[in-house]
N, C-alpha and C positions, 0 to 999 in steps of 0.2 A: 430676274433680280440680282443685282450686283452689290455685294457688301465690300467696303473698305475698312480695313481692322488697322489702327494704327498702334503697333507694337507687336514684335515677334518674340516676346517672352514666353513663358509657360501659358499664362492665362489667354493671351493673344492667339496663341497656337491651338490651344484647346477649343476656344469658343470657335474659331475660324473652322476646325474641323466638324465641329457640331452644325455650324450653319452651311457647310458645303453639302450636308446632306439633302437640303431642301431648296437651298438657293443655287442659280446657275453659275455664278461666279463669286469667289471670294479672293479678295487680294489683301495680303499683310503688307503693310509698309514699316520698314526697319531702317536703322541707320548701323547695324552690324553687317558688313559686307560678307563675313562667312556664313552667318545664319541665313541671310538671303540667298546665298549661293547654294547653300546645302538643301534648303527647302525646294528650289527650282531643279536641282540636279539629282538629288538622292530621293526626294519625296519624303525626307525625315528633317526633324529639328534635333540635331545630335546634342545640343547644349541642354534638352529637356526630355524630349520622348524619341530617342534614337531608335527604340525598338518598335514604334509604331508608324506605320505609314501614312503619309497624308494623300488626301483624294487628289485625281488629277485636275479637278477645277478649283484646286487651291494654289495660288501661286504667291510670290513675295517679290517686293520690289524696294529700290533705294529712292525711286523718283515719286515724291509726294503727289505731283500733279497727275501722274499715270494711274495712282492708287486710287484717288478720289473722282477722278474724271468719269462721268455717266452713272457714278454710284447712287443707288437708291437710298443708302443710309451708311453713316459713318460711324464707328465704334472707337472709342478712345480707350487705350488699354496700355497706358504708360505710368510710370512712377508719378506720385502725386506732385511732387516738387517740379516737374517738368510739364504739367498740364498747360501751364500759362504759355510756355514757350511754344508747345505743341498748337494751341488754340491759335496762337498768332501766325504760325507757318500755315495753318489750315486756311485761315481768313485770306491768305494771299494766294492760295492754291485754286484749282479749277474745280471748287466745290459746287455741285448743281444747286439750283434755286429750290428752295423747299425741302431739300434733303436734311432729315433729322440728324442731329449730333448726339449719340448716346454714349454716356461715360459709364466705363466698368471699372474705373480706378477708385480706389479707396483711401480716403483720407481728408486733410484740409490742407490749404496753403499755409504754410507756417508764418510767412512775413505779414500777410493780410488777415489771417485766420478766417478766409472765406471757404465755403463750400467749393468743391471743384466744378460743379453744374454753373454756379454763380461766375467763377472764373472763365469757363467757356463761353458764356452768354457775354461777358465783357469783351472776349478776344475775338470771337468768331464774328459777331455783329450780325450785319443785314445782308441778303442778297441784291443783285444788281436792281431788283425792282423795289427796294427798300423795305422788304419784309424781314422780320428777324428769322434767323434759322431756329427751328425747334430744337430745344435741348431737354434731354432726359437722363436719368440713371438707370442702370441695370445692375442690382446688387442682391446680395444675400448669401447663404452658404453654399459655396460654390467651389471647391478645392480644384483647380486645373487638373491634378492627377486622377480625379475620379470623373470629372466631365469628360475628358478626352477618351477615356474607356467606356463610355455610354452607361454609367451607372445612374441611376434616377434620382434627379437634382430638382429642387424648386427654389425660384429666385423672385424678385419684385421689379416691375418696371413702373418707375415713377415720373411723372412729368406733367407740367402744367397745362390746363386748357383741354380741349378736346382732340379726339383724332389718335390717341395713342393705342385705342384698342386694336386698330390694324397692325401695329408694330407688336404688340402682346402676341398676337396671332403669328405673324411672321417669324418671330424670334422662337417660339415654342416649338417642341418636336416631342415626339413619343416618350421620350426619358429626359426632357428638359421642359418642365412645366414654369410658366411665367404668370405670376398673380399681377394685378394692378393695384396701384396705391397712389392718390393725388399728393400725399403728403410728403413731398420732395426733401423737404428739412429733415423730417424724422427719420426717413429712410437713410438718406446720406450721412446724417450725423450718427446713426448706429453702426453703421458699416465702418466708419472711421474710428470712432472711440472703442469699439470691441477689441482692436489690436492693442490697446494699452492693457486692458484686462488679459489679453492672451500672454503678453510678457508676463503679468503678475502670475499667472498660472504656471508658466514655466519656470518662474523662479521658485515657486511652491514645489514642483516636480523635482528641480534640481536640488533642493535642500533636503529631499526625501519625506517631505510631509505627506499625509495620506488624503483618502477621500473626503474625510470630515472637513480639513482644512480647504481644499477646492471648492467644495460645495459651499462653504461659507463665503469665501472669496467672490465666486461667481454671483452669489445672490446679493451681497453687499455692493459689488461692482456693478450690478444691474441698476441699485438705486442711484449710485452716482450717474450713470449714463442717462437715466430717465430724468433726474433732476436738472442736469445741465442741457439736454436735449430739449426738455420743455421750456428752459429760459431762452433757447434759440428760435422758439417757435414751433416745434414739433409737437404731435400729437402722442398723449399717452400710449394709446393703443398701439401704434407702430413699433414702440419700443420692446413690446412683447410678441412682436411679429416675425417674419423670415428674416428680415434685416436687422432686427435688434436680438431677440433673444436666441432665435436660430443661428445667425452667424455667430454669435457669441460662443454658443455651445460648441459649435464645430470648430471654430478657431482656438478654443481654449483647450480642447481635448485631443484634437487630431495631431497624429504624427507627421501629417502633411504640413501642419501649420509652422511657416518660418518664423513668426512671432513668437509662438510657444517655445519652439525649439531655441531661439535666441535667448530667451528669458531662462530656460534651462543651462544653457552654457554659460549664461552670466552668473547664475547661482554656483556653478560648480567651480568658478574659478579659473576657467580653462584659458581665458584671455580677458582684458580689460574690455568693457562695452564698446569703447571707439574701435579697438582693433577688430573686434567681431563683425561691426557694422561694415568697417572698409574691406573686410576680407569675404564678406557675404556674397555668393553668386546671385542672390535675389535681393532686392530691396526690402529691408525691415521696416514697413510703414509705421509699426507702433512707436518707433523712436522719435520722428517728428511729431507725431500726433500725442505723445506725452507732453511735449513741450506746448504744443497748440492748446491741449485741454487745460493745462495748468493756467496758461494765459487768460483762456476764456473763463475760468472758474474764478480768478481773481477780478475780472471785469464785472462779472454778474453777483461777486461776493457769495459764491457757493462753496461750501466745504467739500473736497474730494480728498479723504484720507488715503485711499489706495492709490490713486493717481499720484498724490504728493510723494508717497514713499518709493514709488516705481521711479519717479522723476529723479529722486535723491540718489537711489541707487545706480541709475544711468549716468548722472552728470555731475554728482558731488562726491562720489566714491564711498556712499554709506555701505556698510556691510548688509547684506540681504538677511541675515539672522536678526540684526538689530531693527532693521525696518518692520519685520513680522513681529519682534516682540513690542515695538512701539503700537502697532495696530491692535494687539491683544490687551495692552494696558490702558487703551484710552478710557476716558470716564465713561461709566454705565449710562445708557440712555435707553429711551423707547425704540423698538425696532422699526416704528413709522417715522423716525427722525432720519 
């Protein structure tokens, strides 16, 4: 078995190290020459995990054709806003007929508000025989810093149609358990929206608020996630599964969470949000997702008070303490609303 992983960032590297334990060959494709060179010559990715050696059956390349040629499966692990470009390049590459394209990126395309699996379906298209390449997503609570060290992790593989059980088994490992779920919409939307809540949780932490505040924020945030997710066609049960509640808890409470850490830095006033985004080593996916979620809420006429306040803090210069006060002072209502 050969895996092609598109992306040499922290998650692509961690997932590649996981797969290399059971797959014969894993090839990472990247655009940063220094990363690719380091992986091949020092067996490490110094930008992220310089202290961990990568296995000999994992390599990296700048050549997309070489990465995907003869691959049994392709895994897309690039920032959400470049998934379309990556899919377009993949369609022109030597992608084998029938090879599934599995997306591990989290978010929505901001311009179109489309889920990333839909973007890949549009761009990758069909093989030489006219058959569409199968597209799925692999998402859930899976911080790269823990996966690469073999800490027990559980995620969800969601794809339309039959045949995904084979890939569920192929991607699983002794410490990486993969569940199946046919609700692609719910799984994908959950993993995207939780980054907005992670920024909100980080803002609360940065302001010095306590466990009561965080508990209330996450609970009411899940209501927002479920309301908007159901409007997109997702299933209620999915939002309280691994890709929903599980990923939300992990991302909103972990020291590894770039979105939570970003929110905390915003609340502390270290720099303005735009500066923090531009100088972040990793992409803060919750920032474009906040814009996308608000656009979707307006499209479906669904009220998202937490999302609205996060948006105004990030893009309108609203003081975080005023945002929290506004949420606390809203008109009283039933918890079921």
